C-alpha positions in Angstrom: 19.8 -23.5 8.6 16.4 -23.9 7.4 13.9 -26.1 9.7 12.7 -27.9 6.4 15.2 -30.0 4.8 16.8 -29.2 2.5 15.8 -28.5 -1.3 17.1 -28.2 -4.7 16.3 -25.6 -7.4 17.1 -25.7 -10.5 20.9 -26.9 -9.7 21.6 -24.1 -7.1 22.0 -26.1 -4.6 20.0 -25.5 -1.2 17.3 -23.2 -1.0 14.3 -22.1 1.3 10.7 -21.5 0.8 8.8 -18.4 1.3 5.4 -18.2 1.2 3.1 -15.1 0.7 0.2 -14.9 3.4 -1.2 -11.6 3.0 -1.1 -8.9 -0.1 -2.4 -6.3 1.9 -4.6 -5.3 5.2 -7.8 -6.9 4.2 -6.2 -9.8 2.6 -7.7 -13.5 2.7 -6.6 -15.4 5.2 -7.4 -19.4 3.9 -4.9 -19.0 0.9 -2.4 -18.6 3.6 -3.6 -21.4 6.1 -3.7 -23.6 2.8 0.3 -22.8 2.4 0.9 -22.9 6.2 -0.6 -26.6 6.4 0.6 -28.2 3.1 3.3 -26.1 1.3 6.6 -26.8 3.2 7.4 -23.3 4.2 10.2 -22.2 5.9 9.0 -18.6 6.3 5.0 -17.7 5.9 5.1 -14.2 5.8 2.2 -11.4 6.2 2.8 -8.2 4.5 -0.3 -5.6 5.4 0.8 -2.4 5.2 0.0 0.4 3.2 0.3 4.1 3.5 -3.6 4.7 3.7 -2.9 1.5 6.1 -0.6 2.8 8.6 -2.5 6.1 8.8 -5.6 4.0 10.1 -3.3 2.6 12.4 -2.3 5.8 13.7 -5.9 7.2 13.9 -7.3 4.7 15.8 -4.6 4.4 18.0 -4.7 7.8 18.7 -8.4 7.5 18.9 -7.8 5.2 21.9 -10.8 3.1 20.5 -8.6 -0.2 19.7 -5.1 -1.3 19.2 -3.0 0.0 16.7 -2.4 -3.0 15.1 -3.7 -5.1 12.3 -7.5 -5.7 13.2 -6.4 -9.3 11.1 -3.4 -10.2 13.4 -5.5 -12.5 16.1 -7.4 -14.0 13.3 -4.0 -14.6 10.5 -2.3 -15.7 13.5 -5.1 -18.5 14.9 -5.6 -20.0 11.0 -1.8 -20.5 10.7 0.9 -20.3 14.1 -0.1 -23.5 15.1 0.2 -25.4 11.5 3.3 -23.5 11.4 4.7 -24.2 14.6 4.4 -28.2 13.8 5.8 -27.4 10.3 9.0 -25.8 11.9 7.5 -22.6 9.9 8.4 -18.9 11.1 6.2 -16.8 10.6 6.7 -12.9 9.9 4.9 -9.4 9.6 4.5 -5.9 9.4 1.0 -6.5 11.0 2.2 -4.5 14.0 1.4 -1.5 12.5 1.1 1.6 14.8 1.7 -0.8 17.9 4.0 -3.8 17.1 4.7 -4.0 21.6 0.8 -4.2 21.5 1.0 -6.9 18.7 3.8 -8.8 20.0 1.8 -9.2 23.4 -1.4 -10.8 21.2 0.8 -12.8 19.8 2.1 -14.3 22.7 -1.2 -14.7 23.9 -2.0 -16.5 21.2 0.5 -19.3 21.5 -0.5 -19.9 25.0 -3.7 -20.3 24.0 -2.6 -23.0 21.7 -0.7 -24.6 23.8 2.0 -23.4 21.8 4.7 -23.5 24.9 8.5 -22.6 24.0 6.6 -20.0 20.6 9.7 -17.7 20.5 7.5 -14.0 19.6 10.5 -11.2 18.3 9.3 -7.6 18.2 11.1 -4.9 16.1 10.3 -1.3 17.1 11.9 1.9 16.1 10.0 3.2 13.1 8.1 5.5 15.4 10.5 8.9 14.6 8.0 11.4 15.8 10.8 12.8 18.0 13.1 12.8 15.6 11.1 14.8 12.7 10.1 17.4 15.1 14.2 17.8 15.8 14.8 18.1 12.4 12.0 20.6 10.8 12.4 18.2 7.4 11.4 19.3 4.0 7.6 17.7 2.6 7.8 16.1 -0.5 4.3 17.1 -1.2 5.2 20.9 -0.3 8.3 21.3 -1.4 8.1 23.2 2.2 9.6 22.4 5.7 7.1 20.9 8.2 7.4 23.7 10.6 5.1 25.7 7.6 2.2 22.7 8.3 -0.9 24.3 9.8 -2.4 20.8 10.6 -1.0 18.8 13.8 1.5 16.6 13.1 0.9 13.2 15.3 2.4 10.3 13.9 6.2 10.0 11.9 6.4 5.9 10.5 10.2 5.3 8.7 10.2 2.5 6.3 12.4 0.3 8.2 15.3 -2.1 6.5 15.8 -6.1 6.6 18.3 -5.6 9.4 16.3 -6.1 12.2 14.0 -9.1 10.9 17.5 -11.2 10.3 19.0 -9.9 13.9 14.9 -11.2 15.4 15.8 -15.0 13.4 18.9 -14.7 14.7 17.8 -14.5 17.9 15.8 -17.7 18.1 12.1 -15.8 17.2 10.0 -17.8 15.8 7.6 -15.5 15.1 8.8 -11.7 14.3 5.9 -8.6 14.3 7.1 -5.3 13.1 6.0 -1.7 12.3 6.5 -0.4 9.1 9.0 -2.1 7.6 9.2 -1.4 3.7 7.6 -4.7 1.8 10.5 -6.4 0.0 11.9 -6.1 3.6 9.8 -8.6 5.2 11.6 -11.2 3.2 14.9 -10.1 2.3 15.2 -10.2 6.2 14.8 -14.0 6.4 16.6 -15.0 2.9 19.4 -13.0 4.0 19.3 -14.5 7.6 18.9 -17.8 5.7 22.4 -17.4 3.4 24.1 -15.8 5.3 24.2 -12.4 3.5 25.7 -9.1 4.6 22.7 -7.1 4.3 25.3 -3.6 4.3 27.3 -5.8 1.3 26.7 -6.6 -2.1 23.9 -4.8 -4.2 23.5 -7.2 -6.4 22.8 -9.8 -4.1 20.4 -7.6 -2.5 18.7 -6.4 -5.5 17.7 -9.7 -6.1 16.3 -10.6 -3.1 14.5 -7.1 -3.0 13.1 -8.6 -6.5 11.9 -11.3 -4.9 10.3 -9.6 -2.0 8.7 -7.6 -4.0 7.0 -9.7 -6.3 5.6 -11.7 -3.6 5.1 -9.1 -1.4 1.3 -8.8 -2.9 0.5 -12.5 -2.5 -3.1 -13.5 -5.0 -1.4 -10.4 -7.0 1.3 -12.9 -8.2 -1.1 -15.9 -8.9 -3.3 -13.8 -11.2 -5.9 -11.9 -9.1 -5.1 -8.6 -10.0 -3.7 -10.1 -13.2 -7.2 -11.0 -14.7 -9.2 -10.0 -17.4 -12.2 -12.8 -18.2 -11.6 -11.5 -22.0 -7.7 -11.0 -22.6 -6.2 -12.7 -19.9 -8.6 -15.1 -18.5 -7.3 -16.7 -15.1 -9.3 -19.9 -13.6 -9.9 -20.8 -10.6 -10.1 -17.5 -8.9 -12.8 -18.0 -6.4 -10.1 -20.6 -4.7 -7.1 -18.3 -5.8 -3.9 -19.7 -4.1 -0.9 -17.8 -3.0 2.9 -18.0 -4.3 5.3 -19.4 -2.2 9.5 -19.0 -4.0 12.5 -21.4 -3.7 15.6 -19.7 -3.4 19.0 -20.3 -3.0 22.0 -19.0 -2.1 23.2 -17.2 -5.2 19.2 -15.7 -5.2 17.8 -16.9 -7.7 14.8 -18.4 -7.4 11.7 -20.7 -9.0 7.6 -19.2 -8.2 5.3 -21.6 -7.7 1.6 -22.5 -6.1 0.3 -25.3 -4.4 -1.4 -27.8 -6.9 -4.8 -27.9 -7.3 -5.1 -23.9 -5.8 -6.9 -21.5 -8.0 -4.5 -19.2 -10.4 -1.6 -19.1 -12.2 1.8 -18.3 -12.0 3.5 -17.4 -15.7 5.7 -14.7 -16.6 3.0 -12.5 -17.6 1.6 -12.7 -14.2 5.5 -11.9 -13.4 5.8 -9.3 -15.5 2.9 -7.4 -14.1 3.4 -7.7 -10.4 7.4 -6.7 -11.3 6.4 -3.8 -12.4 3.6 -2.8 -10.1 3.9 0.2 -8.8 7.7 0.7 -9.7 8.4 4.0 -10.9 11.5 3.7 -12.4 12.5 -0.2 -13.3 16.4 0.7 -13.1 16.1 2.7 -10.2 13.9 1.1 -6.7 14.7 2.8 -3.6 14.6 1.0 -0.6 15.7 1.1 2.9 18.3 -2.1 1.5 19.5 -1.3 -1.9 18.4 0.8 -5.0 17.2 -2.2 -6.7 17.5 -2.8 -10.8 14.6 -5.0 -11.9 16.1 -3.8 -15.7 18.2 -7.4 -15.9 15.5 -9.6 -14.1 15.0 -12.6 -16.4 12.1 -14.7 -16.4 12.1 -18.5 -17.8 9.1 -20.7 -17.7 10.2 -23.9 -16.0 6.7 -25.6 -16.4 2.9 -25.5 -15.4 2.7 -22.8 -13.3 6.7 -22.5 -12.4 9.0 -19.5 -13.0 12.5 -19.2 -12.7 13.2 -15.3 -11.6 17.2 -14.3 -12.3 18.8 -10.7 -12.8 18.0 -8.6 -9.8 20.6 -6.0 -9.2 21.3 -2.5 -7.7 23.0 0.0 -6.4 24.4 0.8 -2.7 21.4 2.2 -0.5 20.4 4.9 0.2 21.6 7.6 3.2 17.9 8.3 4.1 15.1 6.7 5.0 11.2 7.7 3.7 8.9 8.6 6.4 5.4 8.6 6.3 3.5 11.5 8.6 0.3 11.6 9.6 -1.4 15.3 10.5 -4.8 15.6 12.1 -6.7 16.5 8.6 -10.7 16.9 10.1 -13.4 15.0 9.1 -14.6 13.6 6.6 -18.7 13.0 5.7 -20.2 10.9 3.4 -23.8 9.8 2.1 -24.6 7.5 -1.2 -27.8 7.0 -2.8 -29.2 5.0 -6.3 -31.7 6.4 -9.3 -32.2 3.9 -11.8 -34.6 3.6 -14.6 -35.7 6.2 -17.1 -34.1 10.0 -16.4 -31.7 8.2 -13.7 -29.1 10.5 -14.5 -31.3 13.8 -14.6 -32.6 12.3 -11.0 -28.8 12.0 -9.9 -28.1 15.2 -11.3 -30.9 16.8 -9.2 -30.3 14.8 -5.6 -26.4 15.9 -6.3 -27.8 20.0 -6.5 -30.0 19.4 -4.0 -27.6 18.6 -1.2 -24.8 20.8 -2.5 -27.2 23.7 -2.1 -28.3 22.2 1.6 -24.7 22.0 2.9 -23.9 25.4 1.6 -27.1 27.6 2.9 -28.3 25.3 6.0 -24.8 23.7 7.8 -21.9 26.5 6.8 -20.1 24.5 4.7 -17.8 25.8 1.6 -19.0 24.2 -1.5 -14.8 23.7 -2.8 -15.1 21.4 0.2 -17.9 19.4 -1.1 -17.2 16.7 -3.8 -20.1 15.1 -5.9 -19.5 11.7 -7.8 -22.0 10.1 -10.4 -21.2 6.4 -10.4 -22.2 4.8 -13.4 -21.9 7.7 -15.2 -17.8 7.4 -15.9 -17.5 9.2 -12.6 -14.1 7.4 -12.5 -12.7 9.0 -15.6 -12.8 12.6 -14.1 -14.5 13.8 -17.6 -11.8 12.5 -20.2 -14.6 10.4 -21.3 -17.8 10.4 -22.7 -21.0 8.7 -20.8 -24.3 7.8 -22.3 -27.6 7.4 -20.8 -27.3 5.0 -17.8 -29.7 2.6 -16.4 -28.8 3.1 -12.9 -26.1 6.2 -11.3 -25.1 5.9 -7.3 -24.6 9.4 -5.8 -22.0 9.7 -3.6 -21.2 13.2 -1.8 -18.4 13.4 0.4 -16.9 16.7 2.3 -13.8 17.3 4.2 -14.3 19.8 6.8 -13.4 21.1 10.4 -15.4 18.8 13.3 -17.4 15.5 12.9 -20.9 18.0 13.3 -20.0 19.5 9.8 -19.1 15.4 8.6 -22.2 14.2 10.0 -24.4 16.9 7.6 -23.9 15.6 4.5 -24.8 11.6 5.3 -27.8 13.4 7.0 -28.8 15.5 3.8 -28.0 12.2 1.3 -30.0 10.2 3.6 -33.4 13.0 3.6 -33.5 12.4 0.0 -35.7 9.4 0.5 -38.2 11.7 0.9 -37.3 15.1 0.3 -35.9 14.9 -3.3 -36.3 13.1 -6.5 -38.4 9.7 -7.5 -37.1 6.4 -6.6 -34.5 7.2 -5.2 -32.9 4.1 -2.6 -30.5 2.0 -0.8 -29.2 5.5 1.3 -26.0 4.9 3.6 -24.0 7.5 5.8 -20.8 7.7 6.8 -18.3 9.4 8.6 -14.5 9.3 10.2 -11.8 11.5 11.6 -9.1 11.9 8.6 -6.0 11.3 9.0 -3.5 13.4 6.7 -0.6 11.6 5.0 2.6 13.4 3.9 6.1 12.2 3.5 9.6 13.4 3.6 13.1 11.4 4.6 15.1 11.6 7.7 19.2 10.7 8.0 19.4 6.6 9.0 21.6 7.6 11.8 18.5 9.0 13.2 16.1 6.1 12.9 17.3 3.7 15.8 15.7 0.1 15.4 15.5 -2.8 18.6 14.2 -5.9 18.1 13.3 -7.8 22.3 12.3 -11.6 21.9 9.8 -12.8 24.7 8.7 -17.1 25.2 5.4 -17.8 25.4 
């Protein structure tokens, strides 16, 4: 049963309220704290993983330089957990990333530090499928060749888990649920299924509708107009105080999306439609671990200011295989940037690029094909597909993916040396070096992925 008082939602009976606390790894924290404090939530969900961020988390863990969980996890929990415990709100997150066990231990420490004795932390593990992938030698999506044909070193493999372990942790009384690589909508679907008694191996129509809701909420401020906003064609008020959304979900999967009164942003059928289609290839066959969701019959009705009713999601039986993100040691990335402004800025930036490229090849021995040059401000983002005029300022970016750190450091070094050795009036030079974890994808039979839920009390 819901920890909050029963609500009525569009005449469909008791509902639960789920709030979006984050939509990506670097998301703001104050909107989540506002939801925890004032939204009377049953669940606050922090969705912080993407393929890029799970790769970064694995790289961090493998380097030994830090933990493999969400770098903002402590700050998120410190800002919200005391209010959530006071208000009976359960926290769910995939912020465990590459190390959910360590993240769970952190959550317990934070609960104890804040005097939240009795807080139960559930940890979901099992998404690390490195051994299974090595045994089965799957075909990689990007190359069409088996894993064994790869020359780079495989160092990580994370399967996209579904909603079942979330529901299991909640059934075990968890106040905080921490997972690694869960599919984004599954964070929400697990809570909905638990509260309303849905069979996660059952009705694909219900699971499809629940996945619609999870997909709508998973990017937080995008739903309330953040990624939607355009100053002329699609103005959105109060973006500096953008509020994050929540949904009141009934037992049949219908929901009303809204946000806190007085918070910035907006929710209307346009913002919801854009988020519904975000990162979706085929709206009639959106594949998740729990269901092949069908968004094509979704109906959106504006009930009033910042209130949108959502129904009509459907689906087909879940797939027999789960997607897996593979991480390979991919060498090092070196980068350098510098700006040129004023008359002939583009000419000077192009000369600077030529100098750096020549020296990286002749002095440092880099392969010219590995060197990428971008002239930001001169149409670089269009990759030659649009003509650019004479810009008043250009930022030169030079990057190269190379085999070792020393070669990567040479890139930023040569850009920085343009201060006194290159064209006139360069400024604002920056350099950066990082190890690269290259990403590939494959699938793995569901039966080879075994999840485990453990619960510990602070």
